[in-house]
VOPAGU-2260 file (C-alpha; in pm, 1 decimal, decimal comma):
REM VOPAGU-2260
SITE   aa  ch    i         X         Y         Z
SITE  MET   A    0      -6,4      30,2      24,3
SITE  LYS   A    1     141,7     329,6     -60,6
SITE  MET   A    2     189,1     577,1     233,4
SITE  ASN   A    3     234,9     884,0       0,5
SITE  ASN   A    4     133,9    1076,0    -235,6
SITE  LEU   A    5    -232,9     910,7    -197,1
SITE  LYS   A    6    -505,0    1022,8    -450,1
SITE  VAL   A    7    -796,3    1034,1    -269,3
SITE  VAL   A    8   -1188,5    1003,1    -428,2
SITE  ILE   A    9   -1500,2    1138,5    -309,3
SITE  ALA   A   10   -1817,7    1007,8    -421,0
SITE  GLY   A   11   -2096,4    1210,6    -405,0
SITE  GLY   A   12   -1863,8    1518,0    -400,7
SITE  GLY   A   13   -2138,4    1756,5    -476,6
SITE  SER   A   14   -2271,3    1684,4    -103,2
SITE  THR   A   15   -2284,7    1960,4     148,1
SITE  TYR   A   16   -2094,6    1726,0     362,7
SITE  THR   A   17   -1758,8    1736,0     176,3
SITE  PRO   A   18   -1571,5    1964,4     320,2
SITE  GLY   A   19   -1591,8    1856,1     650,9
SITE  ILE   A   20   -1416,0    1529,0     546,4
SITE  VAL   A   21   -1187,0    1750,4     326,9
SITE  GLN   A   22   -1114,4    1966,2     656,0
SITE  ALA   A   23   -1034,2    1649,4     838,8
SITE  MET   A   24    -792,7    1535,5     556,9
SITE  ILE   A   25    -628,2    1865,1     594,8
SITE  ASN   A   26    -624,4    1835,6     977,5
SITE  SER   A   27    -475,0    1500,3     941,0
SITE  ARG   A   28    -223,4    1503,1     649,8
SITE  ASP   A   29      52,1    1487,8     893,3
SITE  LYS   A   30    -114,6    1097,6     884,2
SITE  PHE   A   31    -268,8    1075,2     539,3
SITE  ASN   A   32     -32,5    1245,0     283,0
SITE  PHE   A   33    -266,5    1276,8      31,0
SITE  THR   A   34    -212,1    1488,7    -286,1
SITE  SER   A   35    -475,8    1455,2    -537,2
SITE  ILE   A   36    -865,4    1499,5    -435,2
SITE  THR   A   37   -1114,2    1433,6    -735,7
SITE  LEU   A   38   -1470,1    1506,5    -681,7
SITE  TYR   A   39   -1668,0    1251,9    -855,8
SITE  ASP   A   40   -2076,6    1332,7    -899,0
SITE  ILE   A   41   -2330,5    1231,8   -1167,1
SITE  ASP   A   42   -2471,3    1606,5   -1052,6
SITE  GLU   A   43   -2233,1    1817,8   -1266,8
SITE  ILE   A   44   -2388,7    2159,9   -1108,8
SITE  ARG   A   45   -2354,8    2047,8    -823,3
SITE  ASN   A   46   -2012,1    1919,0    -818,5
SITE  ASP   A   47   -1900,6    2266,7    -944,6
SITE  ASP   A   48   -2051,4    2436,5    -675,2
SITE  MET   A   49   -1836,2    2208,9    -408,5
SITE  TYR   A   50   -1527,3    2224,8    -671,4
SITE  GLN   A   51   -1515,4    2574,7    -604,3
SITE  ILE   A   52   -1574,8    2587,4    -225,8
SITE  ILE   A   53   -1288,4    2313,2    -189,6
SITE  ASP   A   54   -1069,0    2482,1    -418,7
SITE  TYR   A   55   -1096,3    2785,8    -174,7
SITE  MET   A   56   -1031,9    2575,3      98,5
SITE  LEU   A   57    -745,5    2460,2     -16,4
SITE  LYS   A   58    -613,1    2830,2     -92,8
SITE  LYS   A   59    -696,5    2955,1     253,9
SITE  GLU   A   60    -423,8    2654,7     374,1
SITE  ALA   A   61    -192,7    2740,4     123,6
SITE  LEU   A   62    -245,7    2357,1      -7,0
SITE  GLU   A   63    -320,9    2455,0    -390,4
SITE  LYS   A   64      40,2    2383,0    -481,7
SITE  LYS   A   65      54,3    2068,8    -307,3
SITE  VAL   A   66    -270,0    1889,3    -357,2
SITE  THR   A   67    -412,3    1884,7    -689,0
SITE  LEU   A   68    -815,0    1910,8    -720,7
SITE  SER   A   69   -1000,4    1772,5    -986,3
SITE  GLN   A   70   -1424,2    1707,3   -1050,8
SITE  THR   A   71   -1576,4    1452,5   -1297,3
SITE  THR   A   72   -1827,0    1310,2   -1404,0
SITE  ASP   A   73   -1655,4    1050,5   -1602,4
SITE  PRO   A   74   -1609,3     719,9   -1342,9
SITE  LYS   A   75   -1317,6     598,9   -1514,3
SITE  LEU   A   76   -1120,6     944,0   -1456,1
SITE  ALA   A   77   -1214,1     972,7   -1100,5
SITE  PHE   A   78   -1152,8     576,1    -980,5
SITE  ILE   A   79    -848,4     474,8   -1214,2
SITE  LYS   A   80    -530,5     419,6    -954,4
SITE  SER   A   81    -712,3     566,1    -621,1
SITE  ASP   A   82    -626,4     458,2    -305,9
SITE  PHE   A   83    -912,9     594,4     -80,0
SITE  ILE   A   84   -1256,6     644,3    -178,5
SITE  PHE   A   85   -1494,3     783,0      82,2
SITE  SER   A   86   -1868,3     764,3     -28,0
SITE  GLN   A   87   -2139,8     958,6      49,7
SITE  ILE   A   88   -2384,8     951,0    -243,5
SITE  ARG   A   89   -2745,4    1028,0    -218,1
SITE  VAL   A   90   -2963,7     850,6    -530,7
SITE  GLY   A   91   -3230,9    1097,5    -641,0
SITE  GLY   A   92   -3122,6    1408,8    -404,2
SITE  MET   A   93   -3319,2    1601,0    -203,6
SITE  GLU   A   94   -3616,4    1582,9    -441,1
SITE  MET   A   95   -3657,5    1193,7    -387,8
SITE  ARG   A   96   -3593,9    1216,2      10,0
SITE  GLU   A   97   -3900,6    1444,0       2,9
SITE  ILE   A   98   -4088,6    1187,5    -144,7
SITE  ASP   A   99   -3966,5     944,1      25,5
SITE  GLU   A  100   -4089,0    1138,0     356,7
SITE  LYS   A  101   -4390,3    1278,9     216,0
SITE  ILE   A  102   -4574,6     896,6      78,5
SITE  PRO   A  103   -4572,6     731,8     395,7
SITE  LEU   A  104   -4686,6    1038,4     587,2
SITE  SER   A  105   -4982,8    1117,9     373,1
SITE  HIS   A  106   -5094,9     718,0     510,5
SITE  GLY   A  107   -5030,6     800,4     873,5
SITE  LEU   A  108   -4703,3     619,3     871,7
SITE  VAL   A  109   -4329,0     752,9     947,0
SITE  GLY   A  110   -4189,5     967,5     727,3
SITE  GLN   A  111   -3802,6     951,6     768,9
SITE  GLU   A  112   -3479,4     911,6     514,0
SITE  THR   A  113   -3377,2     606,9     669,7
SITE  CYS   A  114   -3638,9     431,3     866,9
SITE  GLY   A  115   -3932,8     299,9     802,5
SITE  LEU   A  116   -4091,7     297,9     466,9
SITE  GLY   A  117   -3923,0     586,8     345,9
SITE  GLY   A  118   -3572,0     437,5     430,7
SITE  PHE   A  119   -3691,8     137,9     207,9
SITE  SER   A  120   -3707,7     326,3     -35,1
SITE  TYR   A  121   -3415,4     528,8     -61,4
SITE  GLY   A  122   -3244,1     187,6       9,9
SITE  LEU   A  123   -3362,6       3,7    -306,2
SITE  ARG   A  124   -3230,3     325,4    -460,5
SITE  SER   A  125   -2898,3     338,1    -262,9
SITE  ILE   A  126   -2811,3     -25,1    -327,8
SITE  LYS   A  127   -2852,3      22,8    -722,3
SITE  GLY   A  128   -2589,0     331,6    -672,3
SITE  LEU   A  129   -2367,7     203,5    -435,4
SITE  LEU   A  130   -2287,8    -150,3    -628,9
SITE  GLU   A  131   -2246,3     106,1    -930,8
SITE  ILE   A  132   -1946,9     285,4    -743,9
SITE  VAL   A  133   -1886,0     -46,3    -603,1
SITE  SER   A  134   -1844,6    -215,4    -942,4
SITE  TYR   A  135   -1645,1     133,1   -1098,8
SITE  VAL   A  136   -1403,7      29,9    -800,5
SITE  ASP   A  137   -1344,4    -301,9    -844,4
SITE  GLN   A  138   -1278,2    -214,0   -1190,6
SITE  TYR   A  139   -1019,0      97,3   -1208,3
SITE  ALA   A  140    -891,1      38,7    -850,7
SITE  PRO   A  141    -930,3    -305,4    -716,4
SITE  ASP   A  142    -633,3    -261,3    -448,1
SITE  ALA   A  143    -805,2      98,3    -323,0
SITE  TRP   A  144   -1009,7     119,7      10,7
SITE  LEU   A  145   -1362,7     223,9     -31,4
SITE  LEU   A  146   -1529,3     382,2     321,6
SITE  ASN   A  147   -1885,9     422,5     293,1
SITE  TYR   A  148   -2124,2     687,0     440,9
SITE  THR   A  149   -2388,1     621,6     171,6
SITE  ASN   A  150   -2714,3     504,2     372,9
SITE  PRO   A  151   -2932,6     346,3     478,4
SITE  GLU   A  152   -2608,6     138,6     598,0
SITE  THR   A  153   -2751,9    -191,2     665,0
SITE  LEU   A  154   -2928,5    -229,9     371,7
SITE  VAL   A  155   -2630,8    -159,0     140,7
SITE  SER   A  156   -2395,1    -341,0     326,3
SITE  GLU   A  157   -2570,6    -634,4     293,4
SITE  ALA   A  158   -2612,7    -556,9     -94,7
SITE  VAL   A  159   -2212,7    -502,3    -154,0
SITE  ARG   A  160   -2150,5    -842,4      93,5
SITE  ARG   A  161   -2391,4   -1023,6    -167,8
SITE  ALA   A  162   -2247,3    -877,4    -504,0
SITE  PHE   A  163   -1904,3    -795,6    -360,4
SITE  PRO   A  164   -1792,1   -1008,6    -120,7
SITE  HIS   A  165   -1361,3    -942,4    -145,0
SITE  VAL   A  166   -1437,6    -589,5    -187,5
SITE  LYS   A  167   -1192,2    -394,7      49,3
SITE  MET   A  168   -1458,6    -144,0     251,7
SITE  LEU   A  169   -1549,0      -5,1     545,1
SITE  ASN   A  170   -1942,4      76,3     615,4
SITE  ALA   A  171   -1959,3     310,9     907,6
SITE  CYS   A  172   -2222,7     566,9    1080,7
SITE  ASP   A  173   -2149,8     883,0    1228,0
SITE  MET   A  174   -2495,2     823,3    1384,5
SITE  THR   A  175   -2311,6     673,6    1720,8
SITE  ILE   A  176   -2050,4     979,3    1747,1
SITE  SER   A  177   -2345,5    1258,6    1700,6
SITE  ILE   A  178   -2463,2    1097,8    2006,8
SITE  GLU   A  179   -2161,5    1063,1    2227,8
SITE  GLU   A  180   -2013,0    1430,4    2109,6
SITE  THR   A  181   -2387,7    1590,0    2236,7
SITE  VAL   A  182   -2372,4    1371,8    2562,2
SITE  ALA   A  183   -2004,4    1459,2    2615,5
SITE  ILE   A  184   -2071,2    1819,6    2531,2
SITE  ASN   A  185   -2425,7    1874,6    2774,6
SITE  TYR   A  186   -2213,9    1671,0    3110,5
SITE  GLY   A  187   -1876,2    1776,6    3068,7
SITE  TYR   A  188   -1717,5    1480,0    2944,1
SITE  ASP   A  189   -1422,4    1394,5    2704,4
SITE  ARG   A  190   -1568,6    1151,7    2444,0
SITE  LYS   A  191   -1206,4    1048,1    2384,6
SITE  ASN   A  192   -1164,9     907,1    2694,1
SITE  TRP   A  193   -1466,0     700,8    2644,4
SITE  ILE   A  194   -1442,6     308,7    2539,3
SITE  PRO   A  195   -1861,2     236,0    2426,9
SITE  THR   A  196   -1981,4     -77,7    2390,6
SITE  TYR   A  197   -2293,4    -106,2    2106,4
SITE  TYR   A  198   -2459,4    -304,9    1951,9
SITE  GLY   A  199   -2758,2    -310,2    1689,7
SITE  LEU   A  200   -2864,2    -300,9    1327,5
SITE  ASN   A  201   -2800,2      54,0    1157,2
SITE  HIS   A  202   -2972,0     351,9    1351,4
SITE  PHE   A  203   -3115,2      66,2    1559,2
SITE  GLY   A  204   -2922,3     -20,8    1865,3
SITE  TRP   A  205   -2817,2      42,0    2236,9
SITE  TYR   A  206   -2518,3     124,0    2396,2
SITE  THR   A  207   -2497,9    -113,5    2696,2
SITE  SER   A  208   -2164,6      94,9    2832,5
SITE  ILE   A  209   -1938,7     347,3    2781,1
SITE  TYR   A  210   -1626,8     291,7    2982,5
SITE  ASP   A  211   -1413,5     657,6    3082,3
SITE  LYS   A  212   -1045,6     590,0    3092,1
SITE  SER   A  213    -987,8     901,4    3291,1
SITE  LEU   A  214   -1259,7     824,0    3555,7
SITE  ASP   A  215   -1195,6     452,4    3531,2
SITE  ARG   A  216   -1559,7     343,9    3556,3
SITE  ASP   A  217   -1826,6     274,7    3319,2
SITE  VAL   A  218   -2061,6     632,0    3331,9
SITE  MET   A  219   -2362,6     495,5    3126,4
SITE  PRO   A  220   -2562,6     467,8    3443,8
SITE  GLU   A  221   -2491,1     827,2    3566,9
SITE  ILE   A  222   -2550,0     930,8    3187,1
SITE  ILE   A  223   -2897,4     779,5    3213,3
SITE  GLU   A  224   -2982,5     950,9    3538,1
SITE  LYS   A  225   -2849,3    1251,4    3410,1
SITE  LEU   A  226   -3094,5    1243,1    3073,8
SITE  ASN   A  227   -3370,0    1148,4    3328,0
SITE  ALA   A  228   -3307,1    1476,3    3544,1
SITE  ASP   A  229   -3158,5    1727,1    3317,7
SITE  GLY   A  230   -3283,1    1648,5    2966,2
SITE  LEU   A  231   -3032,4    1688,6    2671,2
SITE  GLN   A  232   -3005,8    2008,6    2448,3
SITE  VAL   A  233   -2831,6    2043,5    2129,7
SITE  ALA   A  234   -2488,8    2042,3    2038,1
SITE  ASP   A  235   -2269,2    2348,5    1882,5
SITE  PHE   A  236   -2294,3    2140,9    1524,8
SITE  ASN   A  237   -2665,3    2101,9    1549,5
SITE  SER   A  238   -2731,7    2430,2    1708,1
SITE  GLY   A  239   -3073,6    2623,1    1655,5
SITE  ASP   A  240   -3175,9    2282,1    1501,7
SITE  LYS   A  241   -3571,1    2202,4    1624,9
SITE  THR   A  242   -3572,0    1858,7    1514,9
SITE  TRP   A  243   -3267,9    1762,4    1671,2
SITE  GLN   A  244   -3373,1    1906,4    2005,2
SITE  GLU   A  245   -3700,1    1699,9    1941,6
SITE  ALA   A  246   -3487,9    1418,3    1878,1
SITE  TRP   A  247   -3270,2    1459,7    2187,7
SITE  ASP   A  248   -3615,1    1486,1    2380,4
SITE  MET   A  249   -3742,9    1147,0    2277,9
SITE  LEU   A  250   -3408,7     988,5    2361,4
SITE  CYS   A  251   -3462,5    1116,7    2740,3
SITE  VAL   A  252   -3826,3     964,6    2684,7
SITE  MET   A  253   -3683,8     637,2    2612,1
SITE  THR   A  254   -3439,0     585,6    2839,7
SITE  LYS   A  255   -3690,0     672,0    3117,3
SITE  ASN   A  256   -3952,8     381,6    2974,1
SITE  PHE   A  257   -3660,5     165,5    2921,7
SITE  PRO   A  258   -3356,2     299,4    3156,2
SITE  ASP   A  259   -3132,5      -7,4    3144,1
SITE  PHE   A  260   -2958,9      65,7    2806,9
SITE  LEU   A  261   -2894,4     383,2    2634,5
SITE  PRO   A  262   -3092,9     373,6    2279,4
SITE  ASN   A  263   -2974,5     465,4    1943,1
SITE  ASN   A  264   -3233,3     811,9    1903,6
SITE  TYR   A  265   -3366,3     667,7    1554,0
SITE  LEU   A  266   -3555,4     388,3    1753,4
SITE  GLU   A  267   -3809,9     680,9    1812,2
SITE  TYR   A  268   -3925,7     605,7    1462,3
SITE  TYR   A  269   -3978,8     227,2    1592,3
SITE  LEU   A  270   -4120,8     236,5    1946,1
SITE  TYR   A  271   -4326,3     564,0    1901,5
SITE  SER   A  272   -4404,0     591,2    1568,3
SITE  ASN   A  273   -4774,5     737,4    1649,7
SITE  GLU   A  274   -4579,3     992,8    1846,9
SITE  VAL   A  275   -4364,0    1097,8    1555,1
SITE  VAL   A  276   -4643,0    1102,0    1280,6
SITE  GLU   A  277   -4862,5    1329,2    1513,2
SITE  LYS   A  278   -4586,5    1586,4    1518,4
SITE  SER   A  279   -4504,2    1552,0    1191,8
SITE  ASN   A  280   -4607,4    1804,2     908,6
SITE  PRO   A  281   -4636,7    1619,8     614,3
SITE  LYS   A  282   -4608,3    1924,2     377,5
SITE  TYR   A  283   -4315,3    2061,4     519,4
SITE  THR   A  284   -4067,1    1758,8     631,2
SITE  ARG   A  285   -3695,3    1713,2     713,5
SITE  ALA   A  286   -3596,4    1738,6     354,1
SITE  ASN   A  287   -3762,8    2045,6     287,3
SITE  MET   A  288   -3568,0    2189,6     554,8
SITE  VAL   A  289   -3224,0    2099,0     443,3
SITE  MET   A  290   -3325,1    2218,2      94,2
SITE  ASP   A  291   -3386,6    2538,9     277,8
SITE  GLY   A  292   -3132,9    2580,7     495,1
SITE  ARG   A  293   -2767,4    2372,6     462,4
SITE  GLU   A  294   -2851,6    2352,5      66,4
SITE  LYS   A  295   -2905,2    2690,4      10,5
SITE  ARG   A  296   -2629,0    2792,4     253,7
SITE  THR   A  297   -2382,7    2591,4      47,9
SITE  LYS   A  298   -2520,7    2736,3    -279,4
SITE  GLU   A  299   -2464,2    3108,4    -139,1
SITE  MET   A  300   -2130,1    3038,5     -60,2
SITE  SER   A  301   -1998,3    2890,7    -438,8
SITE  ARG   A  302   -2161,8    3188,3    -545,3
SITE  LYS   A  303   -1946,6    3450,2    -355,6
SITE  ILE   A  304   -1681,2    3232,8    -447,3
SITE  ARG   A  305   -1713,0    3288,8    -795,0
SITE  GLU   A  306   -1774,9    3658,3    -755,7
SITE  LYS   A  307   -1497,3    3688,9    -523,4
SITE  VAL   A  308   -1631,6    3838,2    -219,1
SITE  ASP   A  309   -1462,9    3963,4      32,4
SITE  GLY   A  310   -1488,2    3860,8     413,1
SITE  ASP   A  311   -1580,1    3502,8     590,6
SITE  ILE   A  312   -1730,0    3316,4     357,8
SITE  LEU   A  313   -1732,9    2945,7     444,9
SITE  ASP   A  314   -2037,7    2861,7     675,1
SITE  PHE   A  315   -2005,4    2531,6     803,1
SITE  ASN   A  316   -2073,6    2338,7    1113,0
SITE  PHE   A  317   -1863,9    2013,2    1061,8
SITE  GLY   A  318   -1922,0    1842,6    1407,4
SITE  GLU   A  319   -1726,3    1511,7    1382,0
SITE  HIS   A  320   -1883,4    1339,3    1026,6
SITE  GLY   A  321   -1568,3    1411,9     811,6
SITE  GLN   A  322   -1328,5    1335,5    1112,7
SITE  TYR   A  323   -1483,5     995,8    1136,1
SITE  ILE   A  324   -1419,6     858,9     844,5
SITE  VAL   A  325   -1091,3    1006,7     782,0
SITE  ASP   A  326   -1012,6     861,6    1109,3
SITE  MET   A  327   -1073,1     547,8     932,6
SITE  ALA   A  328    -841,7     587,3     632,5
SITE  VAL   A  329    -541,3     702,8     910,4
SITE  SER   A  330    -635,0     381,2    1112,1
SITE  ILE   A  331    -625,1     168,4     801,2
SITE  LEU   A  332    -292,8     315,1     636,2
SITE  ASN   A  333     -54,9     324,0     984,9
SITE  ASP   A  334    -232,0      14,6    1089,7
SITE  LYS   A  335    -325,8     181,0    1409,7
SITE  HIS   A  336    -607,4     -39,5    1528,0
SITE  ASP   A  337    -808,8     231,9    1659,7
SITE  ARG   A  338   -1178,8     124,8    1775,2
SITE  PHE   A  339   -1505,0     225,6    1516,9
SITE  MET   A  340   -1845,0     126,2    1520,5
SITE  LEU   A  341   -1890,0     -33,6    1226,5
SITE  ILE   A  342   -2159,0    -251,1    1000,1
SITE  VAL   A  343   -2014,1    -564,2     927,9
SITE  PRO   A  344   -2130,9    -934,5     923,9
SITE  ASN   A  345   -2217,9   -1095,9    1286,3
SITE  MET   A  346   -2024,6   -1375,5    1245,0
SITE  GLY   A  347   -2100,8   -1481,3    1626,5
SITE  ALA   A  348   -2007,3   -1148,2    1732,2
SITE  ILE   A  349   -2377,9   -1136,5    1869,7
SITE  PRO   A  350   -2410,9   -1488,5    1993,7
SITE  ASN   A  351   -2754,2   -1484,2    1959,5
SITE  LEU   A  352   -2858,6   -1337,8    1630,2
SITE  ARG   A  353   -2824,2   -1505,6    1298,2
SITE  SER   A  354   -2457,9   -1483,5    1171,6
SITE  ASP   A  355   -2543,0   -1356,1     819,1
SITE  ALA   A  356   -2645,5   -1032,5    1027,4
SITE  MET   A  357   -2502,1    -690,8     913,0
SITE  VAL   A  358   -2487,9    -562,7    1279,5
SITE  GLU   A  359   -2337,4    -221,1    1423,5
SITE  ILE   A  360   -2096,9    -321,6    1658,6
SITE  PRO   A  361   -1744,6    -208,7    1760,4
SITE  ALA   A  362   -1433,0    -293,0    1569,0
SITE  TYR   A  363   -1065,7    -251,4    1574,0
SITE  VAL   A  364    -954,1    -139,2    1225,6
SITE  GLY   A  365    -579,5    -166,3    1073,6
SITE  ARG   A  366    -398,9    -264,8     771,1
SITE  THR   A  367    -633,2    -573,2     689,0
SITE  GLY   A  368    -976,5    -368,6     774,9
SITE  ALA   A  369   -1193,9    -440,9    1023,8
SITE  GLU   A  370   -1150,9    -713,0    1298,5
SITE  PRO   A  371   -1496,5    -683,4    1456,9
SITE  ILE   A  372   -1524,4    -722,7    1829,0
SITE  SER   A  373   -1718,3   -1043,4    1989,4
SITE  LEU   A  374   -1990,7    -921,7    2261,5
SITE  ARG   A  375   -1903,6   -1220,5    2446,0
SITE  PHE   A  376   -2289,1   -1182,0    2582,3
SITE  GLU   A  377   -2623,8   -1272,9    2485,0
SITE  ILE   A  378   -2860,8    -984,7    2377,0
SITE  ASN   A  379   -3174,8    -988,3    2607,4
SITE  ASP   A  380   -3518,4   -1114,6    2430,5
SITE  PHE   A  381   -3625,9    -719,7    2360,4
SITE  HIS   A  382   -3372,5    -631,7    2176,8
SITE  LYS   A  383   -3336,5    -947,4    1992,3
SITE  GLY   A  384   -3703,3    -972,9    1885,4
SITE  LEU   A  385   -3684,2    -600,9    1741,9
SITE  MET   A  386   -3340,9    -717,1    1553,1
SITE  GLU   A  387   -3477,6    -991,8    1425,1
SITE  ALA   A  388   -3807,9    -864,5    1289,6
SITE  GLN   A  389   -3596,9    -558,3    1129,9
SITE  ASN   A  390   -3320,8    -781,9     976,4
SITE  ALA   A  391   -3575,4    -982,2     857,9
SITE  ALA   A  392   -3768,1    -690,7     671,4
SITE  GLU   A  393   -3431,8    -572,8     554,7
SITE  LYS   A  394   -3301,1    -873,8     404,6
SITE  LEU   A  395   -3644,6    -949,7     246,7
SITE  LEU   A  396   -3563,7    -588,6      82,1
SITE  VAL   A  397   -3240,6    -690,1     -66,7
SITE  ASP   A  398   -3372,0   -1025,1    -206,4
SITE  ALA   A  399   -3651,1    -800,8    -383,5
SITE  TYR   A  400   -3331,1    -626,2    -522,8
SITE  PHE   A  401   -3155,3    -904,8    -638,1
SITE  GLU   A  402   -3447,4   -1096,1    -732,5
SITE  ASN   A  403   -3698,4    -836,9    -887,1
SITE  SER   A  404   -3934,9    -930,8    -641,7
SITE  TYR   A  405   -4311,1    -718,5    -578,8
SITE  GLN   A  406   -4385,3   -1056,6    -355,1
SITE  LYS   A  407   -4036,8    -995,5    -172,4
SITE  ALA   A  408   -4085,1    -602,9    -146,0
SITE  LEU   A  409   -4429,3    -616,4      -5,3
SITE  GLN   A  410   -4305,4    -885,3     252,3
SITE  ALA   A  411   -4043,0    -645,8     383,1
SITE  PHE   A  412   -4295,3    -350,7     355,7
SITE  THR   A  413   -4534,7    -521,8     563,1
SITE  LEU   A  414   -4256,6    -662,2     822,1
SITE  ASN   A  415   -4132,2    -310,5     897,0
SITE  GLN   A  416   -4222,6    -234,0    1254,9
SITE  THR   A  417   -4335,8     131,5    1143,1
SITE  VAL   A  418   -4610,9     -58,6     971,8
SITE  PRO   A  419   -4961,1    -169,5    1106,9
SITE  SER   A  420   -5063,6    -392,5     807,9
SITE  ALA   A  421   -5022,7    -597,9     502,9
SITE  LYS   A  422   -5308,2    -327,7     354,6
SITE  VAL   A  423   -5125,9      33,3     389,8
SITE  ALA   A  424   -4771,8    -191,1     326,7
SITE  LYS   A  425   -4935,5    -238,4      10,4
SITE  VAL   A  426   -5036,9      69,2     -61,3
SITE  VAL   A  427   -4750,0     278,1     -25,8
SITE  LEU   A  428   -4538,3      33,9    -209,5
SITE  ASP   A  429   -4707,0      92,9    -489,1
SITE  GLU   A  430   -4725,5     449,6    -481,8
SITE  LEU   A  431   -4348,4     460,2    -411,0
SITE  ILE   A  432   -4294,3     243,0    -716,0
SITE  GLU   A  433   -4461,8     478,6    -952,9
SITE  ALA   A  434   -4238,1     771,9    -765,3
SITE  ASN   A  435   -3932,4     602,5    -807,1
SITE  GLY   A  436   -3954,2     480,3   -1139,7
SITE  ASP   A  437   -3614,9     390,1   -1286,6
SITE  PHE   A  438   -3394,6     460,5    -936,1
SITE  TRP   A  439   -3623,5     131,5    -869,9
SITE  PRO   A  440   -3530,0    -196,9   -1021,3
SITE  GLU   A  441   -3790,2    -371,5   -1148,9
SITE  LEU   A  442   -4086,7    -554,1    -956,6
SITE  ASN   A  443   -4198,7    -831,5   -1076,0
């Protein structure tokens, strides 16, 4: 493996999260010596907007002569001889996310981009798009590492496992890091001292302990006490975001009702789906908020850069999203064996769960990839039952993709735990088939 002069490709280069990844790369350049960044996206306009922003960032850091920046819609130009690929594609863009959210809500069901039937709609699009990305890597850069942020993670990682079992790929989600950062900021901890133990499916799991090295104890029981007594406030990187405050409020509700574990906040969509629907606006969803917020701010930044406007142009709250994926690349490159939450085949890590489930658990990462950590205990029946039903629904949906099976898709939609009956599952499935068109495989 090359240690220097690395070529890095960002697939989904037009994403508003790209600057956070690039800033993390810049911050880690002493350990991650990249000399080339390629932005790859099928949306040429978004990709060019982000090219302007990244070029501006590199110049601010006096790196424009040390780092070659390019943009392309040509997969061969993008991926050939690359060393690391960071994938964060959103197939169908925010416009299709809006549809994913609004069609289920119109039938009284959860409308969310990665959970419920909206998540399944997005999942079928993402599988198709990500498998295409993986095929390009397999063809043009078979020795490269592909680090994936593309959602919904469990679905796409299951599909890649079946189609490209030998690809050098890590599947990660930054939601656990966001939970940990928010909790640590609220209660005065330093997350860098934590060794958390967590298990579940993506956006569907629980912490069993959070060992703090500086305090030499498990701090999770006291965190749950503080959640129940004091609540949880939005951290700096989501400041002013009403929907995130609602998410943290629901996290506190879950810990009060189920106090033995710290849940992933996304479990609210499954455990309290009626409450989520009641507080949702079916005409103005999270997709609309993002389009009216982060998307517009990004467009405005690229305009100011093109017009050479003076002053402080960049307006990003990066959080830990970019740093997390870059830290994985650093751990691979330098064989550091740092610990991350990754989506991996279970293979006995959770002893009483099916071995072929794609689970989210701690893993060490080194030159040969992920080394998952065995929990060495059986999970309880409540969590196991929830996970088995969700995992079965996800397996059926991936079956539907590969088999072009309407029946398997209907079974998956019916089994999804946000859905009360097969009748409404079929109605929503049929509407999403029409809305997605060629984004989905043909289901017969």
